[in-house]
C-alpha positions, -999 to +999 in steps of 0.1 A: -067-384-024-064-386-061-029-373-072-045-352-099-062-332-072-029-323-056-029-289-074-062-281-056-047-283-021-048-250-003-011-251+006-003-255-031-020-222-041+004-193-047-025-169-044-032-181-009+004-178+002+006-142-011-028-133+005-020-148+039+015-133+040+001-098+031-026-101+059+000-112+084+024-085+075-004-059+077-011-072+112+025-065+122+020-029+110-011-023+130+005-015+164+033+004+147+007+026+129-015+032+160+007+062+171+000+078+137-037+069+140-038+056+105-047+023+089-023+004+067-038+016+034-038+052+047-001+047+056+006+037+020-011+070+008+011+089+032+043+071+019+034+083-016+028+119-005+059+121+016+078+111-015+059+134-038+034+158-024+005+171-045-004+143-069-036+134-087-060+107-073-055+090-107-017+088-102-021+077-066-045+050-077-020+038-104+008+036-079-013+018-053-031-005-078-065+009-066-094+024-085-108+058-076-139+041-062-118+024-035-094+053-030-118+082-028-136+071+005-103+065+022-090+099+010-122+115+024-115+100+058-079+111+057-091+147+048-115+146+077-087+135+100-066+164+088-038+146+070-045+157+035-065+181+013-082+174-019-090+200-045-099+201-082-070+209-105-071+244-119-058+230-152-083+201-155-116+201-136-118+163-139-086+159-119-084+160-081-051+169-065-042+153-031-017+173-009-004+169+026-015+193+054+009+204+081-003+174+102+004+151+073+039+164+068+046+162+106+035+126+107+065+116+086+088+121+115+066+099+137+067+072+110+104+073+104+111+042+126+083+021+113+102+003+085+131-005+108+107-019+135+090-041+110+123-054+096+134-062+131+103-083+137+107-102+104+142-112+114+153-118+078+187-113+062+188-081+041+198-101+010+169-126+016+144-097+020+157-080-012+154-112-032+119-118-018+108-083-026+123-085-062+104-117-068+071-102-056+075-070-077+083-092-108+052-113-101+030-081-095+042-066-128+033-098-147-001-102-131-009-065-136+000-067-173-022-098-177-051-081-160-046-049-181-049-069-213-083-083-202 
């Protein structure tokens, strides 16, 4: 193989490493989330709402790096399942507020052990995990800024 093509090898692609790692970690979450009866993206929505209930779809999309076209169908399914409510803002008709229902609030207790269970499976030192996360967040911020400029 021509050495100039070395950069085209799959194992040399940072995007592939990130993509594959995210998929594999999401697989680890799947059995942990079954007792909540939510998907991984729905779990992320719940994490946001457990931290700050009643936020706009726009704010939620910003925090999840998702557009409303992707987020809205998922929120509809979560509303049908009884985890959240969605209603138009009284102050701005264009804005939709997402809030937890009693079921959504109660699911927080069931989810409490999930982060610890995942960390146990990863079997990484806390310092190693913090460094890895910090590097990912820094990369995400850079990539997001590049994409925002386009």
